[in-house]
N, C-alpha and C positions, 0 to 999 in steps of 0.2 A: 112874541119874543121867542127866540131860538133856545132850545134846551142847552144847558151847560155842557160844553164839549171840551175835553182835555186830552190831547195825544200823549203818548209815551214820550217822556223827555229824551230818551235815547234815539228816538226816530229821526232826529235832525243831525245826529253826528255823522260826519263824513258825507255830507251832501252838497250838491250843487243846485242852485235855484236862481231863476230870474224873476224878480218881483216887478210888478207894474205899479208905478207911482199913481196914487189916487188922492183926492182932496182929503186933508187931515180931518175935516169935520165928519167924514164917513163913520168914524168910530165914536162920535159923540153919543153918550148914553150906554156904550158897551163897557163891560167890566174888564179891567186889565187882569189877565190870567197869569202873566209872568212878568216880573220887573227885574231885568238883569242888573248885575253890579255895574255895568258900563252905562246904564241909563236907558237902554232900549226897553220898549214896552211891547208886549205880545198879547194879541187877542185871537182866540181860536174859535172857529165855527165849523160846522159840518162840511162846508165847502172848501175851507182853506184857512190860511193864517194871514193876519194883518200884523205888520211890524212897524212901529213908530221909532225912528232912530235918526241920529245925526252921523252915523258911520255905516258904510256898506263895503262889501268886498270880501276880504279874507276875515273870517270870524272864527277864532279858535281852530276848530277842525273842519270848518265848512267854507264854501265859497258861495256867497249870496250877493247878487248884483241887483241894482235898481235901475229899471228903464225909466227915465224921467218923463214927466208930462211935457207936452208942447203947448204953449211956450213954457219954458222952465220956471219953476217956482223960486222965489228969492230966499225963502226960509232954509236954514241949514237942517232943520228937523223935517224929515220926509216920512210919509206913510206909504208903505208898499203892501200889495196883496199878491199872494200866490196860492193857487189851488193846490190841493194835496198831491195831485198827479204831476205837478211841476217840480217836485223834489226828486233829484236823480242821484244815484250813488257816485261817490268820489273816492279816489285813492291815487297814490303816486305812481303806481306801476302799470296800470292798464292804459291803453290808448283810448281815451274817452272824449277828447275835445277836438273840435275843428274851429277854424277862424272864419269870420264874416267881416267883410270890409265894405264901408260906405265911402265911395270915392268922392262924392260931392261934399260930404261933411268931414272928410279926411279922418275917419274913425275906424278902429278895428276892435272887435270883441270876440271872445271865445264863447262857443256854445257846446252843449253836451250832445253826444251821439243819440241819446234817447229823445231829443227834441223832435216832436212830430214833423217839423218842417225840414229836417235834415234830408237832403237829396242824395247823400252818399257819394258826392263828387269831390268834396274837399277831403284832404287827407286827415285821418285821425292821428292824434299825438298824445303823449303823456303830458301831465301838468308842466313838467320842466321844459319839455320840447316846445309846448304851446307858449309858455312865457318867453322863451327865446325868440320864437317867430314873431310874437306880438311886438317885441322891442324892435326887431328888424323892420317890420311893416310900418310901425309908427315913425321910425327914422326916415324911411322912404317917403312916407306921406307928408312929413313936415319939413324935412331938410332939402336943400338943393345942392349942397357941396358935393355929394356923391356923383351927381350928374356931369360934372365937368370932365370926367374921364371918358365920356361917351360922345360920339359924333352924332348929335341928335338935335332936330329942330323942334320937336314936341315933347317936352319933359313929362307932361301929363300922360301921354300915350305910353312912353317908356316906363314911367312909374307903374301904370296899370299892368303892363305886360310882365314886368319883373314881379310885382306883387302876386299876380295870378299864378305865376310859376311857384312862388312860395306857398300858396294855398293848395294848389292842386297837384304838386309833385313832391317827391322826397329829396330833390336836389338841394344842395346847400346854396346859400346866397352867393358865395364865391363862384360856384359852378354856373349859376344862372347869369351872373354878370359877365363871365367869360363868353357865354353864348351870344350876348348882345353887343360885344365889341366888334 
């Protein structure tokens, strides 16, 4: 059995972290070390944190996302794990975030610049700028009404070209669309 480990409570303030969903029974027999007012339960180990919760995303002053299991679990309560080195600093003023798009799943997520897989190609943005770009990319991925203004036979190719410009340049969506007319 692992020794009792408890991090400083302030060490999670203003952080970004991506947790990986794991089976809930992983924490069977472990002692809950923090039970939040919102019902989330926390288990700390020397390797990292387990969080059992029914809500993920913006949490008070942090941004914690859960990468789901494949295939997805049906339960609303999910267990996530993140190692301590996956907690990165967050603030509203620095350009800390970049976007990743999965064209086949039609999804977009933001990642932190300290992520070890960041290849430094996607443009870094502030939280506000990142949120704005996410909304634009999601609209491009899911809607088709915007495409009627283009003379295009392959909307998926056009979609990918425009989105890549949003990810890898500082051009506005309007500037990008003008280039493709």
